[in-house]
NUSE-471382 format. One line per field, with one value per residue (C-alpha): residue number from 0; residue in three letters; x, y, z. Coordinates in steps of 0.2 Angstrom, whole numbers, m for minus. Example, Ala and Ser with C-alpha at 12.3 -4.5 7.8 and 13.67 -1.06 7.14 Angstrom:
<sites>
pos	0:1 $
code	ala:ser $
c1	62:68 $
c2	m22:m5 $
c3	39:36 $
</sites>
This chain:
<sites>
pos	0:1:2:3:4:5:6:7:8:9:10:11:12:13:14:15:16:17:18:19:20:21:22:23:24:25:26:27:28:29:30:31:32:33:34:35:36:37:38:39:40:41:42:43:44:45:46:47:48:49:50:51:52:53:54:55:56:57:58:59:60:61:62:63:64:65:66:67:68:69:70:71:72:73:74:75:76:77:78:79:80:81:82:83:84:85:86:87:88:89:90:91:92:93:94:95:96:97:98:99:100:101:102:103:104:105:106:107:108:109:110:111:112:113:114:115:116:117:118:119:120:121:122:123:124:125:126:127:128:129:130:131:132:133:134:135:136:137:138:139:140:141:142:143:144:145:146:147:148:149:150:151:152:153:154:155:156:157:158:159:160:161:162:163:164:165:166:167:168:169:170:171:172:173:174:175:176:177:178:179:180:181:182:183:184:185:186:187:188:189:190:191:192:193:194:195:196:197:198:199:200:201:202:203:204:205:206:207:208:209:210:211:212:213:214:215:216:217:218:219:220:221:222:223:224:225:226:227:228:229:230:231:232:233:234:235:236:237:238:239:240:241:242:243:244:245:246:247:248:249:250:251:252:253:254:255:256:257:258:259:260:261:262:263:264:265:266:267:268:269:270:271:272:273:274:275:276:277:278:279:280:281:282:283:284:285:286:287:288:289:290:291:292:293:294:295:296:297:298:299:300:301:302:303:304:305:306:307:308:309:310:311:312:313:314:315:316:317:318:319:320:321:322:323:324:325:326:327:328:329:330:331:332:333:334:335:336:337:338:339:340:341:342:343:344:345:346:347:348:349:350:351:352:353:354:355:356:357:358:359:360:361:362:363:364:365:366:367:368:369:370:371:372:373:374:375:376:377:378:379:380:381:382:383:384:385 $
code	met:asn:gln:leu:ile:pro:thr:glu:glu:pro:arg:arg:met:arg:gly:asp:gly:phe:trp:arg:lys:thr:trp:ala:val:leu:val:lys:glu:phe:ile:gln:leu:lys:arg:asp:arg:val:ser:phe:ile:met:ile:val:thr:ile:pro:leu:val:gln:leu:leu:leu:phe:gly:tyr:ala:ile:asn:thr:thr:pro:arg:asp:leu:pro:thr:ala:val:leu:leu:gln:glu:ser:ser:asn:val:gly:arg:ser:ile:leu:ala:ala:leu:his:asn:thr:arg:tyr:phe:lys:val:thr:glu:leu:pro:arg:thr:glu:ala:glu:leu:asp:arg:leu:leu:ala:ser:gly:lys:val:leu:phe:gly:ile:glu:ile:pro:ala:asn:phe:glu:arg:glu:leu:arg:arg:gly:asp:ile:pro:ala:met:leu:val:ala:ala:asp:ala:thr:asp:pro:val:ala:ala:ser:ser:ala:leu:ser:ala:leu:gly:arg:leu:val:gln:thr:ala:leu:ala:his:asp:tyr:ala:ile:pro:gln:ala:gly:ser:ala:pro:phe:glu:ile:arg:thr:his:ala:arg:tyr:asn:pro:ala:ala:lys:thr:glu:leu:asn:ile:val:pro:gly:leu:val:gly:thr:ile:leu:thr:met:thr:met:leu:ile:tyr:thr:ala:leu:ser:val:thr:arg:glu:ile:glu:arg:gly:thr:met:glu:asn:leu:leu:ala:met:pro:ile:thr:pro:ile:glu:ile:met:leu:gly:lys:ile:ile:pro:tyr:val:leu:val:gly:phe:val:gln:ala:ala:met:ile:ile:ala:ile:gly:val:phe:leu:phe:gly:val:pro:met:leu:gly:asn:leu:gly:val:leu:ala:ala:leu:ser:thr:leu:phe:ile:ala:ala:asn:leu:ser:ile:gly:tyr:thr:phe:ser:thr:val:ala:gln:asn:gln:leu:gln:ala:met:gln:met:ser:ile:met:phe:phe:leu:pro:asn:ile:leu:leu:ser:gly:phe:met:phe:pro:phe:ala:gly:met:pro:leu:trp:ala:arg:trp:ile:gly:glu:ala:leu:pro:leu:thr:his:tyr:leu:arg:ile:val:arg:ser:ile:met:leu:lys:gly:ala:thr:val:ser:asp:leu:his:tyr:asp:ala:ala:ala:leu:ala:ala:leu:met:leu:val:ala:met:thr:ile:ala:val:thr:arg:phe:arg:arg:thr:leu:asp $
c1	m100:m110:m102:m108:m116:m116:m132:m135:m137:m117:m116:m126:m113:m95:m103:m109:m91:m83:m91:m92:m73:m69:m82:m71:m54:m63:m68:m49:m42:m54:m50:m29:m30:m42:m24:m15:m18:m4:m8:m25:m22:m8:m24:m32:m21:m10:m22:m30:m12:m10:m30:m26:m9:m13:m30:m23:m4:2:1:11:9:15:9:15:34:47:55:68:65:78:75:89:76:61:48:29:35:43:28:18:27:29:10:10:20:9:m5:3:m2:16:26:27:41:48:63:70:88:100:113:116:129:113:102:113:117:98:95:109:104:86:76:68:66:66:77:71:83:74:89:91:85:72:56:66:73:53:47:60:51:67:66:73:78:70:82:75:88:77:84:84:87:68:65:44:43:55:44:28:34:45:31:18:31:27:10:17:23:10:m2:10:11:m7:m12:2:m3:13:21:25:11:21:18:31:32:39:52:59:64:77:81:92:90:102:112:102:102:95:84:88:77:92:103:86:83:100:105:85:88:103:91:77:88:96:80:72:86:91:75:70:88:85:69:71:87:78:62:72:83:65:60:75:77:92:85:86:107:109:98:112:124:131:128:115:100:111:126:116:107:124:132:120:116:136:139:124:130:145:134:124:140:147:128:129:146:141:127:134:150:137:128:145:151:137:124:134:128:140:150:152:153:166:163:169:156:145:153:147:129:126:133:122:106:110:110:95:88:95:89:71:69:78:63:52:59:57:40:37:30:39:47:30:24:44:42:25:30:45:32:19:36:42:25:27:45:43:29:31:48:49:58:42:33:37:38:36:20:12:0:8:0:8:23:25:23:37:48:48:56:73:74:65:81:96:86:91:107:113:105:112:131:132:122:125:142:132:142:139:136:121:115:113:97:94:109:101:86:94:103:88:77:91:94:73:73:87:78:61:72:84:66:58:70:66:75:67:55:36 $
c2	m305:m299:m291:m296:m282:m286:m288:m278:m295:m299:m280:m280:m295:m289:m271:m283:m293:m279:m272:m290:m290:m275:m278:m294:m285:m271:m286:m296:m278:m276:m294:m290:m274:m283:m296:m282:m277:m265:m256:m252:m247:m233:m227:m225:m218:m207:m193:m195:m194:m177:m172:m171:m166:m150:m145:m149:m150:m139:m119:m106:m94:m102:m98:m105:m104:m109:m94:m92:m75:m69:m59:m48:m42:m47:m33:m29:m23:m40:m48:m38:m37:m59:m59:m50:m60:m73:m65:m61:m82:m80:m83:m97:m96:m113:m107:m95:m94:m86:m79:m73:m87:m102:m90:m92:m110:m112:m104:m112:m130:m126:m130:m111:m101:m84:m77:m60:m51:m39:m29:m22:m7:m8:m4:13:19:15:25:39:43:36:25:11:m6:m25:m36:m48:m62:m73:m89:m82:m99:m101:m85:m88:m93:m77:m65:m67:m67:m54:m43:m47:m37:m19:m22:m30:m10:m4:m17:m20:m9:0:m3:4:21:20:23:40:43:48:53:40:21:18:8:m3:m18:m23:m37:m47:m61:m74:m84:m77:m58:m55:m69:m76:m90:m102:m103:m112:m122:m128:m136:m144:m151:m160:m174:m172:m178:m192:m200:m197:m208:m219:m225:m231:m240:m249:m253:m262:m273:m288:m285:m286:m303:m310:m302:m309:m328:m321:m325:m344:m340:m329:m341:m354:m346:m350:m332:m321:m310:m297:m300:m301:m283:m273:m281:m272:m253:m252:m249:m236:m226:m222:m216:m205:m199:m194:m186:m175:m170:m163:m155:m146:m139:m133:m126:m120:m111:m107:m103:m94:m105:m103:m119:m112:m129:m144:m151:m169:m169:m165:m181:m193:m185:m189:m205:m209:m201:m211:m229:m223:m222:m236:m246:m241:m243:m261:m266:m263:m272:m286:m282:m279:m293:m282:m267:m258:m261:m257:m240:m238:m239:m227:m214:m215:m213:m198:m190:m183:m183:m169:m161:m166:m162:m142:m143:m133:m128:m122:m137:m127:m118:m137:m145:m156:m174:m166:m164:m181:m191:m178:m180:m201:m196:m196:m180:m170:m173:m172:m155:m145:m156:m150:m134:m132:m136:m127:m110:m109:m120:m129:m145:m163:m157:m145:m161:m173:m176:m177:m190:m201:m200:m204:m220:m226:m225:m233:m248:m249:m254:m264:m274:m275:m278:m293:m299:m300:m307:m323:m338:m348:m341:m340 $
c3	m218:m208:m194:m178:m166:m147:m138:m124:m111:m113:m112:m95:m89:m92:m80:m68:m69:m66:m52:m43:m46:m40:m22:m23:m21:m11:4:3:6:23:29:27:36:50:51:49:67:70:52:58:74:67:52:70:83:72:70:87:97:84:88:103:108:96:106:123:126:114:121:110:123:139:156:175:169:182:192:206:215:226:241:247:259:268:265:260:244:242:246:234:220:222:223:206:198:201:197:177:177:167:182:195:211:210:221:234:229:243:234:217:212:216:207:192:195:191:179:169:175:166:181:181:165:174:190:200:211:221:229:248:252:237:250:257:240:238:251:252:231:223:208:212:200:201:190:180:172:157:149:132:124:122:114:114:130:137:127:130:149:146:141:152:165:159:168:185:188:189:199:211:221:217:237:245:249:261:244:235:222:208:186:182:189:208:201:186:177:170:161:152:142:145:131:119:121:102:102:87:83:76:91:98:81:78:93:93:74:81:90:80:67:77:84:66:59:77:76:58:57:71:70:51:57:64:53:38:43:43:27:18:26:35:52:53:48:63:77:69:77:95:99:112:112:122:110:93:98:103:86:77:89:88:68:70:85:76:61:74:80:65:59:78:75:56:60:78:65:53:66:74:58:45:56:72:85:100:109:126:135:134:118:128:139:124:114:129:132:114:112:126:115:102:110:121:102:97:110:106:86:93:101:89:77:90:92:72:60:41:39:36:54:61:51:58:75:73:65:82:94:83:83:101:103:91:99:119:119:119:101:92:107:125:139:152:145:144:157:168:162:144:155:161:144:138:154:146:129:128:115:129:137:125:120:136:137:120:123:139:135:119:125:144:145:157:166:169:186:181:170:180:180:161:161:173:163:145:153:160:148:137:151:150:133:131:143:135:117:124:132:117:106:99:97:87:71:74 $
</sites>
């Protein structure tokens, strides 16, 4: 029996069918991508946001850092030193405290990163040929920002009084700078990173948990039963959020305990204040995640929205890069992110022993962000399925 040998024509037809089917699937995927506008926007937006943030907002050598100067005397020398500080471009004098206690409060609250004290009789000692000392206290909870600015102080000694010919010229520097790196004198990176990880991990997990809550109900077909109950949107939201508040509280306690006992991070502040403000931060993130769940049509979209929100939190909050060194527009965006305020809170309480009065601005900002997110979530919650 003779074996049939396939001709070139059927083989060519099979090849044409392969590419035709592949083309049909390709067109189908583009149509689905066009319909799924959230995914398409994420594909375009995420790399664009990364490029803009890393290109314009991120600065590993921060400049114009907020500085408080305590002038114990009003003199030409003091004004010359202030001008020299400004010319270094690392320091920006934003506060002029009157007492040492006020200077300490500014550092503890995080309003300034540097406190400079020019003591009384500074100019008189200079003119006598003595070598007086200018005191510089640096908030070393952010070692990157502190170290780059402190290294510029060496040039300050040589240039501050270069044009003041009334000062005796000597072989050595006319005055010395005594620096004190507060809150982290050894410049240990773990003292900066570990408290920040508390907020970062909570942001990631809390957003994802609640962003999937409503969309999961819709995809599983259980939303109809929920909507049929005599229950209001606010009751549904609180019922879904409160369990995760407890989960987040356990997460925060676990991370802080590991940081204290394993990495040696100090706990100088009140643990009860930290617990209360951590709960507020958790609730703010859960409210934002719940808002995403009311906007998204499926769990994939909810996850994409969470990632899109998580990215600027990491880059613009001060966790990875010094917040004070970012351009003004980036700092305004950072102020609208819960992680920015919580990083200040957790680092100030653990490393500085800050109190509620020192942190009232960041606590109020977290409460405001939570209320705004809750209002949007309740407003957008649908009583009927589309």
